Backbone as JSON Lines, residues from 0, in Angstrom:
{"i":0,"aa":"M","n":[7.22,-14.63,10.97],"ca":[6.88,-14.26,9.62],"c":[6.33,-12.84,9.63]}
{"i":1,"aa":"L","n":[6.61,-12.12,8.55],"ca":[6.17,-10.73,8.43],"c":[4.93,-10.61,7.57]}
{"i":2,"aa":"V","n":[4.21,-9.51,7.75],"ca":[3.01,-9.22,6.96],"c":[3.32,-9.26,5.47]}
{"i":3,"aa":"A","n":[4.45,-8.71,5.08],"ca":[4.82,-8.68,3.65],"c":[4.89,-10.09,3.08]}
{"i":4,"aa":"E","n":[5.39,-11.04,3.87],"ca":[5.49,-12.43,3.4],"c":[4.11,-13.07,3.25]}
{"i":5,"aa":"I","n":[3.2,-12.76,4.16],"ca":[1.84,-13.29,4.05],"c":[1.17,-12.76,2.8]}
{"i":6,"aa":"L","n":[1.33,-11.45,2.56],"ca":[0.72,-10.85,1.36],"c":[1.34,-11.42,0.09]}
{"i":7,"aa":"K","n":[2.62,-11.73,0.14],"ca":[3.28,-12.32,-1.02],"c":[2.65,-13.67,-1.35]}
{"i":8,"aa":"D","n":[2.33,-14.45,-0.31],"ca":[1.72,-15.77,-0.51],"c":[0.24,-15.67,-0.9]}
{"i":9,"aa":"K","n":[-0.52,-14.83,-0.22],"ca":[-1.96,-14.8,-0.44],"c":[-2.38,-13.81,-1.53]}
{"i":10,"aa":"G","n":[-1.5,-12.9,-1.86],"ca":[-1.84,-11.88,-2.85],"c":[-2.29,-10.6,-2.19]}
{"i":11,"aa":"D","n":[-2.4,-9.57,-3.0],"ca":[-2.72,-8.26,-2.45],"c":[-4.12,-7.78,-2.83]}
{"i":12,"aa":"A","n":[-4.99,-8.7,-3.19],"ca":[-6.36,-8.32,-3.54],"c":[-7.03,-7.68,-2.33]}
{"i":13,"aa":"V","n":[-7.67,-6.56,-2.57],"ca":[-8.41,-5.87,-1.53],"c":[-9.82,-5.64,-2.06]}
{"i":14,"aa":"Y","n":[-10.79,-6.16,-1.34],"ca":[-12.19,-5.97,-1.72],"c":[-12.71,-4.78,-0.95]}
{"i":15,"aa":"H","n":[-13.25,-3.84,-1.69],"ca":[-13.68,-2.61,-1.04],"c":[-15.05,-2.18,-1.53]}
{"i":16,"aa":"I","n":[-15.6,-1.23,-0.82],"ca":[-16.92,-0.68,-1.14],"c":[-16.92,0.79,-0.75]}
{"i":17,"aa":"R","n":[-17.78,1.54,-1.38],"ca":[-17.87,2.98,-1.07],"c":[-18.72,3.2,0.19]}
{"i":18,"aa":"P","n":[-18.46,4.27,0.91],"ca":[-19.22,4.52,2.14],"c":[-20.7,4.81,1.9]}
{"i":19,"aa":"D","n":[-21.05,5.26,0.7],"ca":[-22.45,5.57,0.42],"c":[-23.22,4.38,-0.16]}
{"i":20,"aa":"A","n":[-22.57,3.23,-0.31],"ca":[-23.26,2.02,-0.79],"c":[-24.24,1.54,0.28]}
{"i":21,"aa":"R","n":[-25.31,0.91,-0.15],"ca":[-26.29,0.35,0.77],"c":[-25.7,-0.85,1.5]}
{"i":22,"aa":"L","n":[-26.08,-1.03,2.74],"ca":[-25.61,-2.17,3.51],"c":[-26.03,-3.48,2.84]}
{"i":23,"aa":"G","n":[-27.22,-3.5,2.24],"ca":[-27.66,-4.69,1.51],"c":[-26.71,-5.05,0.38]}
{"i":24,"aa":"D","n":[-26.18,-4.03,-0.31],"ca":[-25.21,-4.29,-1.38],"c":[-23.9,-4.83,-0.8]}
{"i":25,"aa":"A","n":[-23.51,-4.32,0.35],"ca":[-22.3,-4.82,1.01],"c":[-22.48,-6.29,1.38]}
{"i":26,"aa":"C","n":[-23.67,-6.65,1.86],"ca":[-23.95,-8.06,2.2],"c":[-23.83,-8.94,0.96]}
{"i":27,"aa":"G","n":[-24.34,-8.46,-0.16],"ca":[-24.24,-9.2,-1.4],"c":[-22.79,-9.4,-1.81]}
{"i":28,"aa":"E","n":[-21.98,-8.39,-1.64],"ca":[-20.56,-8.49,-1.98],"c":[-19.82,-9.44,-1.03]}
{"i":29,"aa":"L","n":[-20.13,-9.36,0.25],"ca":[-19.5,-10.28,1.21],"c":[-19.81,-11.72,0.81]}
{"i":30,"aa":"D","n":[-21.04,-11.98,0.45],"ca":[-21.45,-13.32,0.05],"c":[-20.8,-13.73,-1.26]}
{"i":31,"aa":"R","n":[-20.86,-12.86,-2.26],"ca":[-20.31,-13.18,-3.59],"c":[-18.81,-13.46,-3.53]}
{"i":32,"aa":"L","n":[-18.1,-12.67,-2.73],"ca":[-16.65,-12.79,-2.65],"c":[-16.2,-13.85,-1.63]}
{"i":33,"aa":"G","n":[-17.11,-14.25,-0.75],"ca":[-16.75,-15.23,0.27],"c":[-15.76,-14.7,1.28]}
{"i":34,"aa":"V","n":[-15.93,-13.43,1.66],"ca":[-15.03,-12.8,2.63],"c":[-15.84,-12.32,3.83]}
{"i":35,"aa":"G","n":[-15.15,-12.02,4.91],"ca":[-15.81,-11.59,6.13],"c":[-15.85,-10.09,6.33]}
{"i":36,"aa":"A","n":[-15.16,-9.34,5.47],"ca":[-15.13,-7.88,5.63],"c":[-14.78,-7.22,4.31]}
{"i":37,"aa":"L","n":[-15.22,-5.99,4.18],"ca":[-14.86,-5.14,3.05],"c":[-14.22,-3.87,3.6]}
{"i":38,"aa":"I","n":[-13.22,-3.4,2.9],"ca":[-12.6,-2.13,3.27],"c":[-13.44,-1.03,2.66]}
{"i":39,"aa":"V","n":[-13.79,-0.04,3.45],"ca":[-14.62,1.07,2.98],"c":[-13.68,2.19,2.55]}
{"i":40,"aa":"C","n":[-13.76,2.52,1.25],"ca":[-12.86,3.53,0.68],"c":[-13.63,4.67,0.05]}
{"i":41,"aa":"D","n":[-13.19,5.87,0.33],"ca":[-13.69,7.07,-0.32],"c":[-12.56,7.55,-1.22]}
{"i":42,"aa":"E","n":[-12.7,7.23,-2.5],"ca":[-11.62,7.43,-3.47],"c":[-10.44,6.54,-3.05]}
{"i":43,"aa":"D","n":[-9.27,7.12,-2.79],"ca":[-8.1,6.33,-2.41],"c":[-7.9,6.26,-0.91]}
{"i":44,"aa":"R","n":[-8.83,6.79,-0.15],"ca":[-8.67,6.9,1.3],"c":[-9.52,5.85,2.02]}
{"i":45,"aa":"V","n":[-8.88,5.09,2.91],"ca":[-9.61,4.12,3.73],"c":[-10.35,4.89,4.82]}
{"i":46,"aa":"V","n":[-11.67,4.7,4.89],"ca":[-12.48,5.41,5.89],"c":[-13.14,4.46,6.88]}
{"i":47,"aa":"G","n":[-13.04,3.16,6.61],"ca":[-13.66,2.22,7.53],"c":[-13.52,0.78,7.07]}
{"i":48,"aa":"V","n":[-14.08,-0.09,7.88],"ca":[-14.16,-1.51,7.57],"c":[-15.58,-1.93,7.93]}
{"i":49,"aa":"V","n":[-16.22,-2.67,7.03],"ca":[-17.54,-3.22,7.34],"c":[-17.41,-4.74,7.32]}
{"i":50,"aa":"S","n":[-17.79,-5.34,8.44],"ca":[-17.62,-6.78,8.6],"c":[-18.98,-7.45,8.8]}
{"i":51,"aa":"E","n":[-18.95,-8.77,8.72],"ca":[-20.17,-9.53,9.0],"c":[-20.69,-9.2,10.39]}
{"i":52,"aa":"R","n":[-19.8,-9.0,11.32],"ca":[-20.18,-8.66,12.69],"c":[-20.94,-7.33,12.72]}
{"i":53,"aa":"D","n":[-20.47,-6.34,11.96],"ca":[-21.16,-5.06,11.88],"c":[-22.57,-5.23,11.31]}
{"i":54,"aa":"V","n":[-22.69,-6.07,10.29],"ca":[-23.99,-6.32,9.66],"c":[-24.95,-6.95,10.66]}
{"i":55,"aa":"V","n":[-24.49,-7.97,11.37],"ca":[-25.35,-8.66,12.34],"c":[-25.83,-7.68,13.41]}
{"i":56,"aa":"R","n":[-24.95,-6.86,13.9],"ca":[-25.34,-5.88,14.94],"c":[-26.35,-4.88,14.41]}
{"i":57,"aa":"A","n":[-26.16,-4.41,13.17],"ca":[-27.09,-3.44,12.59],"c":[-28.47,-4.06,12.39]}
{"i":58,"aa":"V","n":[-28.5,-5.29,11.89],"ca":[-29.79,-5.96,11.68],"c":[-30.45,-6.28,13.02]}
{"i":59,"aa":"A","n":[-29.67,-6.65,14.01],"ca":[-30.23,-6.92,15.34],"c":[-30.89,-5.67,15.92]}
{"i":60,"aa":"R","n":[-30.29,-4.51,15.68],"ca":[-30.83,-3.24,16.2],"c":[-32.02,-2.74,15.39]}
{"i":61,"aa":"D","n":[-31.89,-2.77,14.06],"ca":[-32.85,-2.09,13.2],"c":[-33.66,-3.0,12.3]}
{"i":62,"aa":"G","n":[-33.44,-4.29,12.37],"ca":[-34.17,-5.22,11.5],"c":[-33.76,-5.03,10.05]}
{"i":63,"aa":"A","n":[-34.62,-5.47,9.16],"ca":[-34.32,-5.43,7.73],"c":[-34.1,-4.01,7.22]}
{"i":64,"aa":"A","n":[-34.62,-3.01,7.92],"ca":[-34.43,-1.61,7.5],"c":[-32.95,-1.23,7.46]}
{"i":65,"aa":"A","n":[-32.15,-1.91,8.25],"ca":[-30.71,-1.62,8.28],"c":[-30.08,-1.83,6.92]}
{"i":66,"aa":"L","n":[-30.62,-2.75,6.14],"ca":[-30.03,-3.07,4.83],"c":[-30.15,-1.94,3.83]}
{"i":67,"aa":"D","n":[-31.03,-0.97,4.09],"ca":[-31.17,0.2,3.2],"c":[-30.31,1.38,3.63]}
{"i":68,"aa":"R","n":[-29.66,1.26,4.77],"ca":[-28.81,2.34,5.26],"c":[-27.47,2.31,4.55]}
{"i":69,"aa":"P","n":[-26.77,3.45,4.51],"ca":[-25.44,3.44,3.9],"c":[-24.43,2.73,4.8]}
{"i":70,"aa":"V","n":[-23.45,2.13,4.17],"ca":[-22.39,1.42,4.87],"c":[-21.74,2.33,5.92]}
{"i":71,"aa":"S","n":[-21.61,3.6,5.6],"ca":[-20.95,4.53,6.52],"c":[-21.66,4.63,7.86]}
{"i":72,"aa":"D","n":[-22.95,4.3,7.92],"ca":[-23.7,4.35,9.18],"c":[-23.32,3.24,10.14]}
{"i":73,"aa":"I","n":[-22.83,2.12,9.61],"ca":[-22.59,0.98,10.5],"c":[-21.15,0.49,10.48]}
{"i":74,"aa":"M","n":[-20.33,1.0,9.59],"ca":[-18.94,0.53,9.49],"c":[-18.16,0.88,10.75]}
{"i":75,"aa":"T","n":[-17.07,0.19,10.94],"ca":[-16.12,0.54,11.98],"c":[-15.22,1.63,11.4]}
{"i":76,"aa":"A","n":[-15.34,2.83,11.93],"ca":[-14.6,3.97,11.38],"c":[-13.21,4.13,12.0]}
{"i":77,"aa":"D","n":[-13.01,3.57,13.17],"ca":[-11.71,3.64,13.84],"c":[-10.85,2.49,13.32]}
{"i":78,"aa":"V","n":[-10.28,2.69,12.14],"ca":[-9.56,1.62,11.46],"c":[-8.19,1.41,12.08]}
{"i":79,"aa":"V","n":[-7.89,0.15,12.34],"ca":[-6.59,-0.25,12.84],"c":[-5.84,-0.87,11.66]}
{"i":80,"aa":"F","n":[-4.65,-0.38,11.4],"ca":[-3.88,-0.81,10.24],"c":[-2.71,-1.69,10.64]}
{"i":81,"aa":"A","n":[-2.16,-2.37,9.63],"ca":[-0.92,-3.14,9.78],"c":[0.08,-2.58,8.78]}
{"i":82,"aa":"A","n":[1.35,-2.82,9.05],"ca":[2.42,-2.43,8.13],"c":[3.1,-3.69,7.62]}
{"i":83,"aa":"P","n":[3.64,-3.66,6.4],"ca":[4.3,-4.84,5.83],"c":[5.45,-5.36,6.68]}
{"i":84,"aa":"S","n":[6.08,-4.5,7.44],"ca":[7.25,-4.91,8.23],"c":[6.9,-5.5,9.59]}
{"i":85,"aa":"E","n":[5.62,-5.55,9.94],"ca":[5.22,-6.07,11.25],"c":[5.18,-7.6,11.24]}
{"i":86,"aa":"S","n":[5.41,-8.16,12.41],"ca":[5.4,-9.62,12.54],"c":[4.0,-10.13,12.84]}
{"i":87,"aa":"V","n":[3.82,-11.42,12.58],"ca":[2.55,-12.06,12.87],"c":[2.24,-12.0,14.36]}
{"i":88,"aa":"A","n":[3.24,-12.14,15.2],"ca":[3.03,-12.08,16.65],"c":[2.47,-10.72,17.06]}
{"i":89,"aa":"I","n":[2.98,-9.66,16.46],"ca":[2.47,-8.31,16.75],"c":[1.01,-8.2,16.32]}
{"i":90,"aa":"L","n":[0.7,-8.7,15.12],"ca":[-0.68,-8.64,14.61],"c":[-1.63,-9.43,15.5]}
{"i":91,"aa":"M","n":[-1.19,-10.61,15.91],"ca":[-2.04,-11.45,16.74],"c":[-2.4,-10.72,18.03]}
{"i":92,"aa":"G","n":[-1.42,-10.07,18.64],"ca":[-1.69,-9.29,19.85],"c":[-2.64,-8.15,19.59]}
{"i":93,"aa":"R","n":[-2.44,-7.43,18.52],"ca":[-3.3,-6.29,18.19],"c":[-4.73,-6.75,17.92]}
{"i":94,"aa":"M","n":[-4.85,-7.83,17.16],"ca":[-6.19,-8.33,16.83],"c":[-6.9,-8.83,18.09]}
{"i":95,"aa":"T","n":[-6.18,-9.48,18.97],"ca":[-6.77,-9.99,20.2],"c":[-7.16,-8.85,21.12]}
{"i":96,"aa":"D","n":[-6.26,-7.89,21.32],"ca":[-6.54,-6.76,22.21],"c":[-7.72,-5.93,21.73]}
{"i":97,"aa":"R","n":[-7.79,-5.71,20.42],"ca":[-8.85,-4.85,19.86],"c":[-10.1,-5.62,19.45]}
{"i":98,"aa":"R","n":[-10.03,-6.95,19.53],"ca":[-11.15,-7.82,19.15],"c":[-11.58,-7.55,17.7]}
{"i":99,"aa":"I","n":[-10.59,-7.55,16.82],"ca":[-10.86,-7.34,15.4],"c":[-10.3,-8.51,14.6]}
{"i":100,"aa":"R","n":[-10.86,-8.7,13.42],"ca":[-10.49,-9.87,12.62],"c":[-9.87,-9.52,11.28]}
{"i":101,"aa":"H","n":[-9.84,-8.25,10.93],"ca":[-9.3,-7.84,9.64],"c":[-8.5,-6.55,9.8]}
{"i":102,"aa":"L","n":[-7.28,-6.56,9.25],"ca":[-6.42,-5.38,9.3],"c":[-6.01,-4.99,7.89]}
{"i":103,"aa":"P","n":[-6.42,-3.81,7.45],"ca":[-5.88,-3.32,6.17],"c":[-4.39,-3.05,6.33]}
{"i":104,"aa":"V","n":[-3.64,-3.31,5.29],"ca":[-2.19,-3.11,5.31],"c":[-1.86,-1.89,4.47]}
{"i":105,"aa":"L","n":[-1.14,-0.96,5.06],"ca":[-0.7,0.24,4.34],"c":[0.79,0.14,4.04]}
{"i":106,"aa":"R","n":[1.13,0.4,2.8],"ca":[2.53,0.48,2.38],"c":[2.72,1.87,1.79]}
{"i":107,"aa":"E","n":[3.56,2.65,2.44],"ca":[3.83,4.03,2.02],"c":[2.53,4.82,1.87]}
{"i":108,"aa":"G","n":[1.62,4.63,2.84],"ca":[0.37,5.37,2.86],"c":[-0.71,4.87,1.93]}
{"i":109,"aa":"R","n":[-0.44,3.81,1.18],"ca":[-1.42,3.27,0.23],"c":[-1.85,1.87,0.65]}
{"i":110,"aa":"L","n":[-3.1,1.55,0.39],"ca":[-3.65,0.25,0.72],"c":[-2.94,-0.83,-0.08]}
{"i":111,"aa":"A","n":[-2.34,-1.8,0.62],"ca":[-1.53,-2.83,-0.04],"c":[-2.09,-4.24,0.14]}
{"i":112,"aa":"G","n":[-3.11,-4.4,0.96],"ca":[-3.69,-5.71,1.18],"c":[-4.47,-5.73,2.48]}
{"i":113,"aa":"V","n":[-4.97,-6.92,2.81],"ca":[-5.72,-7.11,4.05],"c":[-5.25,-8.42,4.67]}
{"i":114,"aa":"I","n":[-5.03,-8.38,5.97],"ca":[-4.67,-9.57,6.72],"c":[-5.85,-9.92,7.62]}
{"i":115,"aa":"S","n":[-6.29,-11.16,7.56],"ca":[-7.39,-11.61,8.41],"c":[-6.85,-12.47,9.54]}
{"i":116,"aa":"I","n":[-7.69,-12.7,10.54],"ca":[-7.29,-13.57,11.63],"c":[-7.01,-14.97,11.09]}
{"i":117,"aa":"G","n":[-7.72,-15.37,10.04],"ca":[-7.46,-16.67,9.42],"c":[-6.06,-16.75,8.84]}
{"i":118,"aa":"D","n":[-5.6,-15.66,8.23],"ca":[-4.23,-15.63,7.7],"c":[-3.22,-15.77,8.83]}
{"i":119,"aa":"V","n":[-3.47,-15.1,9.93],"ca":[-2.56,-15.13,11.08],"c":[-2.51,-16.54,11.68]}
{"i":120,"aa":"V","n":[-3.68,-17.14,11.86],"ca":[-3.73,-18.49,12.43],"c":[-3.05,-19.49,11.49]}
{"i":121,"aa":"K","n":[-3.31,-19.38,10.2],"ca":[-2.67,-20.27,9.22],"c":[-1.15,-20.16,9.31]}
{"i":122,"aa":"C","n":[-0.66,-18.96,9.44],"ca":[0.78,-18.73,9.55],"c":[1.33,-19.33,10.83]}
{"i":123,"aa":"Q","n":[0.63,-19.13,11.93],"ca":[1.08,-19.67,13.22],"c":[1.12,-21.21,13.17]}
{"i":124,"aa":"I","n":[0.12,-21.82,12.56],"ca":[0.09,-23.28,12.44],"c":[1.26,-23.76,11.58]}
{"i":125,"aa":"A","n":[1.51,-23.08,10.47],"ca":[2.62,-23.47,9.59],"c":[3.95,-23.37,10.31]}
{"i":126,"aa":"E","n":[4.15,-22.3,11.08],"ca":[5.39,-22.14,11.82],"c":[5.55,-23.22,12.9]}
{"i":127,"aa":"A","n":[4.47,-23.54,13.61],"ca":[4.53,-24.56,14.65],"c":[4.81,-25.94,14.04]}
{"i":128,"aa":"T","n":[4.19,-26.2,12.91],"ca":[4.41,-27.48,12.22],"c":[5.86,-27.6,11.76]}
{"i":129,"aa":"Y","n":[6.4,-26.53,11.22],"ca":[7.79,-26.53,10.77],"c":[8.74,-26.76,11.94]}
{"i":130,"aa":"E","n":[8.49,-26.07,13.04],"ca":[9.35,-26.24,14.22],"c":[9.28,-27.66,14.76]}
{"i":131,"aa":"A","n":[8.08,-28.23,14.82],"ca":[7.92,-29.6,15.32],"c":[8.64,-30.58,14.42]}
{"i":132,"aa":"E","n":[8.51,-30.4,13.12],"ca":[9.17,-31.29,12.16],"c":[10.69,-31.15,12.25]}
{"i":133,"aa":"S","n":[11.16,-29.95,12.44],"ca":[12.61,-29.72,12.6],"c":[13.14,-30.42,13.85]}
{"i":134,"aa":"L","n":[12.37,-30.34,14.94],"ca":[12.78,-31.01,16.17],"c":[12.78,-32.52,16.0]}
{"i":135,"aa":"R","n":[11.76,-33.05,15.33],"ca":[11.72,-34.51,15.08],"c":[12.94,-34.95,14.27]}
{"i":136,"aa":"T","n":[13.27,-34.18,13.26],"ca":[14.42,-34.49,12.41],"c":[15.7,-34.43,13.22]}
{"i":137,"aa":"Y","n":[15.85,-33.42,14.05],"ca":[17.03,-33.26,14.89],"c":[17.19,-34.42,15.87]}
{"i":138,"aa":"I","n":[16.07,-34.78,16.5],"ca":[16.1,-35.88,17.48],"c":[16.4,-37.2,16.79]}
{"i":139,"aa":"A","n":[15.8,-37.44,15.64],"ca":[16.02,-38.69,14.9],"c":[17.46,-38.8,14.43]}
{"i":140,"aa":"A","n":[18.07,-37.69,14.11],"ca":[19.46,-37.7,13.62],"c":[20.45,-37.88,14.78]}
{"i":141,"aa":"G","n":[20.01,-37.55,15.98],"ca":[20.91,-37.56,17.14],"c":[21.12,-38.87,17.7]}
């Protein structure tokens, strides 16, 4: 399955925040939206990703004071992207190698969605289930 197909099923909603927003505000948005990461955008440009993992590390280092710092201080600035034409297998490898859980998707240089590790796992399970059911049907017919 391709990234474009996953986005077609899940939608292209992208939750984002500005780099100058307070980390405490980002935490509120993560909670309100029920997501694990926000894409950090400066106008139309992706400049980072801030995840629950980033928040935990910042609070572990700086305590509650971290919540008053700007998102840009703690976000992951080395953003790894996905393309709509890439396969789930490619994404799974990239996410595993880089130890990341969220990939912004760029289509023609513009933000088109976000793929999470949950989306990838859900897709892998669906494909495995389909293959197993197909084999059962083939064996039963034989």
